[in-house]
C-alpha positions as a Markdown table, in Angstrom:
| # | Residue | x | y | z |
|---|---|---|---|---|
| 1 | Unk | 27.1 | -3.0 | -5.5 |
| 2 | Unk | 25.7 | -2.0 | -2.1 |
| 3 | Unk | 22.5 | -3.5 | -0.9 |
| 4 | Unk | 20.6 | -3.6 | 2.4 |
| 5 | Unk | 20.3 | -7.2 | 3.8 |
| 6 | Unk | 18.5 | -8.5 | 6.8 |
| 7 | Unk | 20.3 | -10.8 | 9.3 |
| 8 | Unk | 17.3 | -11.0 | 11.6 |
| 9 | Unk | 14.4 | -8.9 | 12.8 |
| 10 | Unk | 15.7 | -5.5 | 13.7 |
| 11 | Unk | 19.1 | -6.2 | 12.1 |
| 12 | Unk | 19.7 | -4.7 | 8.7 |
| 13 | Unk | 23.2 | -4.1 | 7.3 |
| 14 | Unk | 24.5 | -2.3 | 4.1 |
| 15 | Unk | 26.6 | -5.0 | 2.4 |
| 16 | Unk | 28.7 | -5.3 | -0.8 |
| 17 | Unk | 27.2 | -8.0 | -3.0 |
| 18 | Unk | 27.6 | -9.0 | -6.7 |
| 19 | Unk | 25.6 | -7.2 | -9.4 |
| 20 | Unk | 22.7 | -9.6 | -10.4 |
| 21 | Unk | 23.0 | -11.0 | -13.9 |
| 22 | Unk | 20.2 | -10.1 | -16.4 |
| 23 | Unk | 18.2 | -13.0 | -17.6 |
| 24 | Unk | 15.5 | -13.5 | -20.3 |
| 25 | Unk | 12.3 | -11.5 | -19.6 |
| 26 | Unk | 14.0 | -9.4 | -16.8 |
| 27 | Unk | 15.5 | -5.9 | -16.6 |
| 28 | Unk | 18.3 | -4.4 | -14.5 |
| 29 | Unk | 17.3 | -1.1 | -12.9 |
| 30 | Unk | 18.8 | 1.7 | -10.9 |
| 31 | Unk | 16.4 | 2.5 | -8.0 |
| 32 | Unk | 15.7 | 6.3 | -7.9 |
| 33 | Unk | 13.2 | 6.6 | -5.0 |
| 34 | Unk | 12.1 | 3.8 | -2.6 |
| 35 | Unk | 9.9 | 3.8 | 0.4 |
| 36 | Unk | 9.2 | 1.0 | 2.9 |
| 37 | Unk | 5.5 | 0.2 | 3.2 |
| 38 | Unk | 3.9 | 0.3 | 6.7 |
| 39 | Unk | 3.8 | -3.5 | 6.6 |
| 40 | Unk | 7.5 | -3.8 | 5.8 |
| 41 | Unk | 8.4 | -1.3 | 8.5 |
| 42 | Unk | 6.5 | -3.5 | 11.0 |
| 43 | Unk | 8.0 | -6.7 | 9.7 |
| 44 | Unk | 11.5 | -5.3 | 9.9 |
| 45 | Unk | 11.0 | -5.0 | 13.7 |
| 46 | Unk | 9.4 | -8.5 | 14.0 |
| 47 | Unk | 5.9 | -7.2 | 14.6 |
| 48 | Unk | 3.3 | -9.8 | 13.4 |
| 49 | Unk | 1.3 | -8.6 | 10.3 |
| 50 | Unk | 1.0 | -9.7 | 6.7 |
| 51 | Unk | 3.6 | -12.4 | 5.7 |
| 52 | Unk | 5.2 | -12.5 | 9.2 |
| 53 | Unk | 5.5 | -16.3 | 9.2 |
| 54 | Unk | 7.0 | -16.3 | 5.7 |
| 55 | Unk | 9.6 | -13.6 | 6.5 |
| 56 | Unk | 10.5 | -15.3 | 9.9 |
| 57 | Unk | 11.1 | -18.6 | 8.2 |
| 58 | Unk | 13.3 | -17.1 | 5.5 |
| 59 | Unk | 15.3 | -15.2 | 8.1 |
| 60 | Unk | 15.8 | -18.4 | 10.2 |
| 61 | Unk | 16.9 | -20.5 | 7.2 |
| 62 | Unk | 18.4 | -18.1 | 4.6 |
| 63 | Unk | 19.8 | -14.9 | 6.3 |
| 64 | Unk | 21.4 | -12.7 | 5.3 |
| 65 | Unk | 18.7 | -11.9 | 2.7 |
| 66 | Unk | 17.5 | -8.9 | 0.7 |
| 67 | Unk | 14.0 | -8.0 | 1.9 |
| 68 | Unk | 11.4 | -5.4 | 1.1 |
| 69 | Unk | 11.5 | -2.5 | -1.3 |
| 70 | Unk | 8.5 | -3.1 | -3.5 |
| 71 | Unk | 7.3 | 0.5 | -3.6 |
| 72 | Unk | 9.7 | 2.4 | -5.8 |
| 73 | Unk | 10.6 | 4.4 | -8.9 |
| 74 | Unk | 13.6 | 3.1 | -10.9 |
| 75 | Unk | 15.3 | 3.6 | -14.2 |
| 76 | Unk | 16.2 | 0.7 | -16.6 |
| 77 | Unk | 19.9 | 0.3 | -17.3 |
| 78 | Unk | 19.9 | -3.0 | -19.1 |
| 79 | Unk | 17.2 | -5.3 | -20.7 |
| 80 | Unk | 17.4 | -9.1 | -20.9 |
| 81 | Unk | 16.6 | -11.1 | -24.0 |
| 82 | Unk | 12.9 | -11.2 | -24.9 |
| 83 | Unk | 12.0 | -7.9 | -23.2 |
| 84 | Unk | 9.8 | -6.1 | -25.6 |
| 85 | Unk | 7.8 | -3.4 | -23.8 |
| 86 | Unk | 10.7 | -1.4 | -22.2 |
| 87 | Unk | 14.0 | 0.2 | -23.1 |
| 88 | Unk | 17.1 | 1.4 | -21.4 |
| 89 | Unk | 16.4 | 4.8 | -19.8 |
| 90 | Unk | 12.7 | 4.2 | -19.2 |
| 91 | Unk | 11.4 | 5.0 | -15.7 |
| 92 | Unk | 9.3 | 2.3 | -14.2 |
| 93 | Unk | 7.2 | 1.3 | -11.2 |
| 94 | Unk | 5.9 | -2.2 | -10.4 |
| 95 | Unk | 3.1 | -4.2 | -8.9 |
| 96 | Unk | 4.3 | -6.5 | -6.1 |
| 97 | Unk | 2.3 | -9.7 | -6.4 |
| 98 | Unk | 3.0 | -11.7 | -9.5 |
| 99 | Unk | 1.4 | -14.7 | -11.2 |
| 100 | Unk | 3.4 | -18.0 | -11.1 |
| 101 | Unk | 3.0 | -18.6 | -14.9 |
| 102 | Unk | 2.6 | -22.3 | -14.4 |
| 103 | Unk | -0.8 | -23.1 | -12.7 |
| 104 | Unk | -4.0 | -23.8 | -14.5 |
| 105 | Unk | -5.2 | -20.2 | -14.0 |
| 106 | Unk | -2.1 | -18.8 | -15.6 |
| 107 | Unk | -2.3 | -21.2 | -18.5 |
| 108 | Unk | -5.9 | -20.3 | -19.1 |
| 109 | Unk | -5.2 | -16.5 | -19.4 |
| 110 | Unk | -6.6 | -15.9 | -15.9 |
| 111 | Unk | -3.3 | -15.1 | -14.3 |
| 112 | Unk | -4.9 | -12.1 | -12.5 |
| 113 | Unk | -6.5 | -14.7 | -10.2 |
| 114 | Unk | -3.2 | -16.6 | -9.4 |
| 115 | Unk | -2.0 | -16.5 | -5.8 |
| 116 | Unk | 1.0 | -18.9 | -6.2 |
| 117 | Unk | 3.5 | -16.4 | -7.7 |
| 118 | Unk | 6.3 | -14.5 | -5.9 |
| 119 | Unk | 6.0 | -11.2 | -4.2 |
| 120 | Unk | 8.6 | -8.6 | -4.9 |
| 121 | Unk | 10.5 | -7.7 | -1.8 |
| 122 | Unk | 9.3 | -10.8 | 0.1 |
| 123 | Unk | 10.2 | -13.8 | -2.2 |
| 124 | Unk | 12.7 | -12.0 | -4.4 |
| 125 | Unk | 14.8 | -8.9 | -3.8 |
| 126 | Unk | 13.2 | -5.5 | -3.9 |
| 127 | Unk | 14.9 | -2.1 | -4.5 |
| 128 | Unk | 16.8 | -1.2 | -1.3 |
| 129 | Unk | 20.0 | -1.5 | -3.3 |
| 130 | Unk | 22.1 | 0.3 | -5.9 |
| 131 | Unk | 20.8 | -2.0 | -8.7 |
| 132 | Unk | 18.0 | -4.5 | -8.8 |
| 133 | Unk | 16.7 | -7.2 | -11.1 |
| 134 | Unk | 12.9 | -7.1 | -12.0 |
| 135 | Unk | 10.7 | -9.2 | -14.2 |
| 136 | Unk | 9.1 | -7.3 | -17.2 |
| 137 | Unk | 5.6 | -8.6 | -16.3 |
| 138 | Unk | 5.6 | -6.6 | -13.1 |
| 139 | Unk | 6.4 | -3.2 | -14.6 |
| 140 | Unk | 4.6 | -0.1 | -15.8 |
| 141 | Unk | 6.2 | 2.9 | -17.5 |
| 142 | Unk | 6.1 | 6.1 | -15.5 |
| 143 | Unk | 4.6 | 9.1 | -17.3 |
| 144 | Unk | 6.9 | 12.2 | -17.6 |
| 145 | Unk | 4.3 | 14.2 | -15.6 |
| 146 | Unk | 4.9 | 12.1 | -12.5 |
| 147 | Unk | 7.8 | 12.8 | -10.2 |
| 148 | Unk | 10.1 | 10.1 | -8.9 |
| 149 | Unk | 8.5 | 10.6 | -5.4 |
| 150 | Unk | 5.0 | 10.2 | -6.7 |
| 151 | Unk | 6.0 | 7.2 | -8.8 |
| 152 | Unk | 7.2 | 5.4 | -5.6 |
| 153 | Unk | 3.6 | 5.6 | -4.3 |
| 154 | Unk | 2.0 | 4.0 | -7.4 |
| 155 | Unk | 2.2 | 0.4 | -6.1 |
| 156 | Unk | 0.3 | 1.4 | -2.9 |
| 157 | Unk | -2.2 | 3.4 | -5.0 |
| 158 | Unk | -2.9 | 0.4 | -7.3 |
| 159 | Unk | -3.9 | -1.6 | -4.2 |
| 160 | Unk | -6.2 | 1.3 | -3.2 |
| 161 | Unk | -7.7 | 1.3 | -6.7 |
| 162 | Unk | -8.4 | -2.4 | -6.2 |
| 163 | Unk | -10.0 | -1.7 | -2.8 |
| 164 | Unk | -12.4 | 0.9 | -4.2 |
| 165 | Unk | -13.3 | -1.4 | -7.1 |
| 166 | Unk | -14.1 | -4.2 | -4.6 |
| 167 | Unk | -16.7 | -1.8 | -3.0 |
| 168 | Unk | -18.6 | -1.5 | -6.3 |
| 169 | Unk | -19.7 | 2.0 | -5.5 |
| 170 | Unk | -23.1 | 3.2 | -6.7 |
| 171 | Unk | -23.4 | 6.9 | -7.8 |
| 172 | Unk | -23.9 | 9.1 | -4.8 |
| 173 | Unk | -23.1 | 6.4 | -2.2 |
| 174 | Unk | -22.1 | 7.8 | 1.2 |
| 175 | Unk | -18.5 | 6.7 | 2.1 |
| 176 | Unk | -16.6 | 6.6 | 5.4 |
| 177 | Unk | -12.9 | 6.0 | 5.6 |
| 178 | Unk | -11.4 | 5.0 | 9.0 |
| 179 | Unk | -7.6 | 5.9 | 8.9 |
| 180 | Unk | -6.1 | 8.7 | 6.9 |
| 181 | Unk | -2.6 | 7.3 | 6.2 |
| 182 | Unk | -1.5 | 6.8 | 2.7 |
| 183 | Unk | -4.0 | 4.1 | 1.7 |
| 184 | Unk | -6.9 | 5.8 | 3.5 |
| 185 | Unk | -6.2 | 9.1 | 1.6 |
| 186 | Unk | -5.8 | 7.2 | -1.6 |
| 187 | Unk | -9.1 | 5.4 | -1.1 |
| 188 | Unk | -10.7 | 8.7 | -0.3 |
| 189 | Unk | -9.5 | 10.3 | -3.5 |
| 190 | Unk | -10.4 | 7.3 | -5.7 |
| 191 | Unk | -13.9 | 7.0 | -4.1 |
| 192 | Unk | -14.4 | 10.7 | -4.8 |
| 193 | Unk | -13.7 | 10.4 | -8.5 |
| 194 | Unk | -15.6 | 7.1 | -8.7 |
| 195 | Unk | -19.1 | 8.5 | -7.9 |
| 196 | Unk | -19.1 | 8.8 | -4.1 |
| 197 | Unk | -21.5 | 11.3 | -2.6 |
| 198 | Unk | -20.9 | 12.3 | 1.0 |
| 199 | Unk | -17.4 | 11.5 | 2.2 |
| 200 | Unk | -16.5 | 11.3 | 5.9 |
| 201 | Unk | -13.0 | 10.6 | 7.1 |
| 202 | Unk | -11.9 | 9.5 | 10.6 |
| 203 | Unk | -8.5 | 9.7 | 12.2 |
| 204 | Unk | -6.9 | 10.6 | 15.5 |
| 205 | Unk | -4.3 | 13.0 | 14.2 |
| 206 | Unk | -5.1 | 16.6 | 13.4 |
| 207 | Unk | -2.6 | 16.7 | 10.5 |
| 208 | Unk | -4.3 | 13.7 | 8.9 |
| 209 | Unk | -7.7 | 15.3 | 9.3 |
| 210 | Unk | -6.5 | 18.5 | 7.7 |
| 211 | Unk | -5.0 | 16.5 | 4.8 |
| 212 | Unk | -8.2 | 14.6 | 4.2 |
| 213 | Unk | -10.2 | 17.8 | 4.0 |
| 214 | Unk | -7.6 | 19.2 | 1.5 |
| 215 | Unk | -8.0 | 16.1 | -0.7 |
| 216 | Unk | -11.8 | 16.0 | -0.8 |
| 217 | Unk | -13.4 | 14.8 | 2.4 |
| 218 | Unk | -16.7 | 16.6 | 3.3 |
| 219 | Unk | -16.1 | 16.0 | 7.0 |
| 220 | Unk | -13.0 | 14.9 | 8.8 |
| 221 | Unk | -13.6 | 13.6 | 12.3 |
| 222 | Unk | -11.0 | 13.4 | 15.0 |
| 223 | Unk | -11.9 | 10.3 | 17.0 |
| 224 | Unk | -10.0 | 11.7 | 20.0 |
| 225 | Unk | -12.5 | 14.5 | 20.3 |
| 226 | Unk | -15.8 | 12.9 | 19.3 |
| 227 | Unk | -17.7 | 9.7 | 19.0 |
| 228 | Unk | -17.2 | 9.0 | 15.3 |
| 229 | Unk | -20.0 | 6.4 | 15.0 |
| 230 | Unk | -22.5 | 8.8 | 16.5 |
| 231 | Unk | -21.5 | 11.7 | 14.3 |
| 232 | Unk | -21.5 | 9.5 | 11.2 |
| 233 | Unk | -25.0 | 8.3 | 12.0 |
| 234 | Unk | -26.1 | 11.9 | 12.5 |
| 235 | Unk | -24.5 | 13.0 | 9.1 |
| 236 | Unk | -26.2 | 10.1 | 7.3 |
| 237 | Unk | -29.7 | 10.7 | 8.6 |
| 238 | Unk | -29.4 | 8.0 | 11.3 |
| 239 | Unk | -28.8 | 5.2 | 8.8 |
| 240 | Unk | -25.0 | 4.9 | 8.6 |
| 241 | Unk | -22.9 | 4.9 | 5.5 |
| 242 | Unk | -23.4 | 2.9 | 2.4 |
| 243 | Unk | -19.7 | 1.9 | 2.3 |
| 244 | Unk | -17.0 | 2.0 | 5.0 |
| 245 | Unk | -13.3 | 1.5 | 4.4 |
| 246 | Unk | -11.4 | 0.3 | 7.4 |
| 247 | Unk | -7.8 | 1.4 | 6.9 |
| 248 | Unk | -6.7 | 2.1 | 10.5 |
| 249 | Unk | -6.3 | -1.3 | 12.2 |
| 250 | Unk | -3.0 | -2.9 | 13.2 |
| 251 | Unk | -0.4 | -2.8 | 15.9 |
| 252 | Unk | -1.1 | -0.1 | 18.6 |
| 253 | Unk | 2.7 | -0.1 | 19.3 |
| 254 | Unk | 3.1 | 1.7 | 15.9 |
| 255 | Unk | 0.2 | 4.1 | 16.5 |
| 256 | Unk | -2.4 | 2.0 | 14.7 |
| 257 | Unk | -5.8 | 1.3 | 16.0 |
| 258 | Unk | -5.7 | -2.4 | 17.0 |
| 259 | Unk | -9.2 | -3.8 | 16.2 |
| 260 | Unk | -11.2 | -0.9 | 17.6 |
| 261 | Unk | -11.8 | 0.7 | 14.2 |
| 262 | Unk | -13.1 | -2.5 | 12.7 |
| 263 | Unk | -15.8 | -2.5 | 15.4 |
| 264 | Unk | -16.5 | 1.2 | 14.7 |
| 265 | Unk | -16.6 | 0.5 | 10.9 |
| 266 | Unk | -19.2 | -2.2 | 11.4 |
| 267 | Unk | -21.3 | 0.1 | 13.6 |
| 268 | Unk | -20.9 | 3.0 | 11.2 |
| 269 | Unk | -22.2 | 1.1 | 8.1 |
| 270 | Unk | -25.9 | 1.1 | 7.3 |
| 271 | Unk | -27.8 | -2.2 | 7.4 |
| 272 | Unk | -27.2 | -3.9 | 4.0 |
| 273 | Unk | -24.0 | -1.8 | 3.6 |
| 274 | Unk | -20.4 | -2.8 | 2.9 |
| 275 | Unk | -17.3 | -2.8 | 5.1 |
| 276 | Unk | -14.1 | -3.0 | 3.0 |
| 277 | Unk | -11.2 | -4.5 | 5.1 |
| 278 | Unk | -8.0 | -2.8 | 4.0 |
| 279 | Unk | -6.0 | -3.2 | 7.2 |
| 280 | Unk | -3.9 | -6.2 | 8.4 |
| 281 | Unk | -4.3 | -7.1 | 12.1 |
| 282 | Unk | -1.4 | -9.5 | 12.5 |
| 283 | Unk | -3.5 | -12.3 | 14.1 |
| 284 | Unk | -6.9 | -13.8 | 14.8 |
| 285 | Unk | -9.6 | -11.5 | 16.2 |
| 286 | Unk | -13.1 | -12.0 | 17.6 |
| 287 | Unk | -16.0 | -10.9 | 15.3 |
| 288 | Unk | -19.7 | -11.0 | 16.0 |
| 289 | Unk | -20.8 | -12.8 | 12.8 |
| 290 | Unk | -24.4 | -13.0 | 13.9 |
| 291 | Unk | -24.4 | -9.2 | 14.0 |
| 292 | Unk | -23.2 | -9.0 | 10.4 |
| 293 | Unk | -25.8 | -11.6 | 9.4 |
| 294 | Unk | -28.6 | -9.8 | 11.3 |
| 295 | Unk | -27.8 | -6.5 | 9.6 |
| 296 | Unk | -27.0 | -8.0 | 6.2 |
| 297 | Unk | -23.6 | -6.4 | 6.3 |
| 298 | Unk | -21.0 | -7.5 | 3.8 |
| 299 | Unk | -17.4 | -7.6 | 5.0 |
| 300 | Unk | -15.3 | -7.6 | 1.9 |
| 301 | Unk | -11.6 | -7.8 | 1.2 |
| 302 | Unk | -9.9 | -6.2 | -1.7 |
| 303 | Unk | -8.8 | -8.2 | -4.7 |
| 304 | Unk | -5.0 | -8.1 | -5.5 |
| 305 | Unk | -4.1 | -5.3 | -7.8 |
| 306 | Unk | -3.5 | -6.2 | -11.4 |
| 307 | Unk | -1.5 | -4.8 | -14.3 |
| 308 | Unk | -4.6 | -2.9 | -15.4 |
| 309 | Unk | -5.0 | -1.3 | -11.9 |
| 310 | Unk | -1.3 | -0.2 | -12.0 |
| 311 | Unk | -1.7 | 1.3 | -15.5 |
| 312 | Unk | -4.8 | 3.1 | -14.3 |
| 313 | Unk | -2.9 | 4.6 | -11.3 |
| 314 | Unk | -0.4 | 6.2 | -13.8 |
| 315 | Unk | -3.3 | 7.9 | -15.6 |
| 316 | Unk | -4.9 | 9.1 | -12.4 |
| 317 | Unk | -1.7 | 10.7 | -11.1 |
| 318 | Unk | -0.5 | 12.0 | -14.5 |
| 319 | Unk | -3.8 | 13.9 | -15.0 |
| 320 | Unk | -4.0 | 15.2 | -11.5 |
| 321 | Unk | -7.2 | 13.3 | -10.6 |
| 322 | Unk | -5.3 | 11.8 | -7.7 |
| 323 | Unk | -2.9 | 14.0 | -5.8 |
| 324 | Unk | 0.0 | 12.2 | -4.1 |
| 325 | Unk | 2.6 | 15.0 | -3.6 |
| 326 | Unk | 0.8 | 16.7 | -0.6 |
| 327 | Unk | 1.0 | 13.4 | 1.4 |
| 328 | Unk | 4.8 | 13.0 | 0.9 |
| 329 | Unk | 6.1 | 14.6 | 4.0 |
| 330 | Unk | 9.5 | 13.0 | 4.6 |
| 331 | Unk | 12.1 | 12.6 | 1.9 |
| 332 | Unk | 15.6 | 11.4 | 2.9 |
| 333 | Unk | 18.8 | 11.4 | 0.8 |
| 334 | Unk | 21.1 | 8.5 | 0.0 |
| 335 | Unk | 21.1 | 4.7 | 0.4 |
| 336 | Unk | 22.6 | 5.1 | 3.9 |
| 337 | Unk | 19.2 | 6.7 | 5.0 |
| 338 | Unk | 17.2 | 3.5 | 4.5 |
| 339 | Unk | 17.1 | 2.5 | 8.2 |
| 340 | Unk | 15.9 | 5.9 | 9.1 |
| 341 | Unk | 13.1 | 5.6 | 6.6 |
| 342 | Unk | 12.0 | 2.4 | 8.3 |
| 343 | Unk | 12.1 | 4.1 | 11.7 |
| 344 | Unk | 9.9 | 7.0 | 10.6 |
| 345 | Unk | 7.5 | 4.8 | 8.7 |
| 346 | Unk | 7.0 | 2.5 | 11.7 |
| 347 | Unk | 6.3 | 5.5 | 13.9 |
| 348 | Unk | 4.5 | 7.9 | 11.6 |
| 349 | Unk | 2.4 | 9.5 | 14.3 |
| 350 | Unk | 5.6 | 10.4 | 16.3 |
| 351 | Unk | 7.1 | 12.0 | 13.2 |
| 352 | Unk | 3.9 | 13.6 | 11.9 |
| 353 | Unk | 4.4 | 11.7 | 8.6 |
| 354 | Unk | 1.5 | 10.9 | 6.3 |
| 355 | Unk | 3.1 | 8.8 | 3.6 |
| 356 | Unk | 5.9 | 6.4 | 4.4 |
| 357 | Unk | 9.3 | 8.1 | 4.5 |
| 358 | Unk | 11.0 | 8.0 | 1.1 |
| 359 | Unk | 14.7 | 7.6 | 0.2 |
| 360 | Unk | 16.2 | 9.3 | -2.9 |
| 361 | Unk | 18.7 | 6.5 | -3.4 |
| 362 | Unk | 21.4 | 8.5 | -5.3 |
| 363 | Unk | 21.5 | 11.2 | -2.6 |
């Protein structure tokens, strides 16, 4: 079968490799639609972000290796012994971070807290290939009302569900979301159906601001044309927002905001409010902890998404409570298009993309 393998940062090649053998508790799937996450698109180029050191070490010691491809929709073509929840022909999506199954947390039915297990696409092959092997415990069945394109976004959406859950929204809370890429727009929609009151979004791209208004923001601020913190304070009676999601930080080389939006998020939150850190910054940063302490601000990080989160995303999309299709702006055809999808996703602003670029793997 054909599979994309990495020989180093910025060096991916379409190779012929053996078909993986099905083993107990696993299924063999045919990927239908796959998209690189923004994190994967940065790592492919060697840009420091989440898991950079792990990927660098694997490339230096194991290359060529199959990397990335944890956001996908696939169809099961074979099930291994012991697989009970799925059948050949089922369409599935998956969560990326898995429990190890061996630690004291896993053995005491608290596997949702385990951080020792593998990550699909990082520690084991993902779905940038004609066939892929996946563990049953990672999977969710895709509802017939959800398209292949939408299903490829479910993993990201489950992380956004976990982010909003971490915020513990109170009915009517004012919410600000910095960054209107895929996760920012997902957090916006989930906050909206979870009891948020006034919703304000911030971005630097007109197309992202328009999209956030279409998907439920009350105000969409373009930070290139206004002081977003000043406007947010004016819109919230001078107090600042109850909850602020920071989804814009990251490498400026890829059009992300660096650390500036974290500073703005802290300034835009009311005293006693919450800042939810969704972004990855790729390295240490300076933070005025005394300011957070003085204002009783809580800077929180999302829990990892669980099987329950993933199953909830299926219901949200199938019933139309969360809309993904409008955010899918770039769809490529054929496995040969995978490098182009990485290039578009790493430079979404240049290509006016909202969601990562998708690849329909069968062309």
